[in-house]
Every structure is written in structure tokens, then in C-alpha cells.
N, C-alpha and C positions, 0 to 999 in steps of 0.2 A: 591445504587439502580440501577437496570439494565436498559439499554436504552429501550425506548418504543417499538422498533422494535423487541426486544426479548420477549416481553410480549404481547401476542395476545389480552388479555382483555383490555390493555391500548391503543389499536389501534383505538378505536372508530369506525368510519365508514369503516376503512380498513377491508377487508374480510380476512378470514383465508387462502384463496388461494393466495392472494397477499403476505401475510407474508411467506407462504411456498415457494413461488417463490423467494422471496428475500433471504431466508435462503439457498435455493438450489443454487442460484447464488453465494452467499458467499462461500458455500462449494466447488463449482466447481472451483472458483478462488483459494482457499486454496489448493485444490488438484493439480491444475496446477503449483502452486509455489513449492509444495512438489516434484512433478515429475521433475521439472526443477532442483531442488537441488540434487535430486538423480542422474539425468543424468550428472550433472556437477561434482559430487563427485569423479569420476574416474580421472578427469582432475584437481582436486582441487589444487595439489601442484604447478604446473606452474601458474595457474590462480591467486592464492592468492598473490604470490609475485609480479606479474605484475600489478594487479589492485590496490592493497593497496597503492602503491606509487602515483597513479594518482587520487585516490578517496579522496574527502574532505567532510566535514560536512557543510551543508547549513543551515542558519537560516531562519526563517519563511518569512521575506520579500523577500529573494532571491527565495525561493520555489514559492511564490506567483507570482513573476515576470516571472519565467520560465514556470509555468503552466497556468497562467491566472486565477487561482482559488483564491477565497477569503478564509480567515481563517476558516470560518464556513464550507465551502464546503470541505476543506482539512481534517478537523477533522471528519466530517461526513463520508467521504469516507474511512478514516482510520478505523473508527468503523465498517464499512461494509466490510472491508477487500479488498477494491478496490485500495486504495492508500497505498504506503509504510509507514510502521510504523516509528514514530519519535524515535530518540535516545537521551536519556537524557545526556546533556553535563554539567549539573550542577543542583543545586536545583531548579532553575527557568528558565532553558534554554533547549528548545527542538530544536533538529537539525535533519536533514535528510541526508542520504547518497546521494551524488550527482549521483553516479552510479545508485542507485535505482530509483531516480527521473527521470533520463534520460531514463532508461529502461521503466518506466511507460509512459513517453511521447512517446517513440518509439512504444510501444504497442498500444497506443491510435491512432496514425496516421498510423499504419499498416506497420511500417518499422521494419525489422529484427534488433534485438539487436546486439550490437558489441560483 
């Protein structure tokens, strides 16, 4: 079943303008991510080798400690496209790229990403 924010009829008191604004915000975020990927594509070869060695996968408790968010907020923001997606490390293990989490933190506090 789709999350309620995708279904205007399940929103109850939420108006269609609020749903449209939320969708527009998610679309804008996804567009910014796509543009960033396209911009970095020309520099992909040196970047991939340099970052892969220093990047690691973080489990949920570490992500919570770094961000100050609780589990429910992390997953809600992932659904809305605001927080980096998790990477499955096993059948029951979700992990996050440390570089993606650090970039999200930098974006939130207004610091340029490395």
C-alpha cells in the first residue's frame, strides 16, 4: 500500500495544496540530486577512486547519533526524498553511506560539501 502522503484521499484534513507542495518539494530535491550527479559525472573517474576508500557503511544507531534524528524521522525523511536512502547490507540489515549522511548534515547546516 502506498504511503498516505502519496494518496490525497487518505490525507484527511490535509488539503490538496499541502500535498502538492510536499510533492513539489520532493521533486525539487530529486532534481537537485540528479543535477549534482550530472555535474560530477565528468569528474567521476578521480572521485570514485578517492572517495570509495574513505567511505563506509553506517548502521542505524550511528546514523541516529550523527544526525540527532530518531528511527521514525529517518525513515519518514527517506520516504519524502529528503534523507539519503539506506543500502541493504543483508536480509535484515540497513546501512547508510557515511559520505551521503555527512553531505546531508553539511547541507542542513549550510556548509559546502567536500
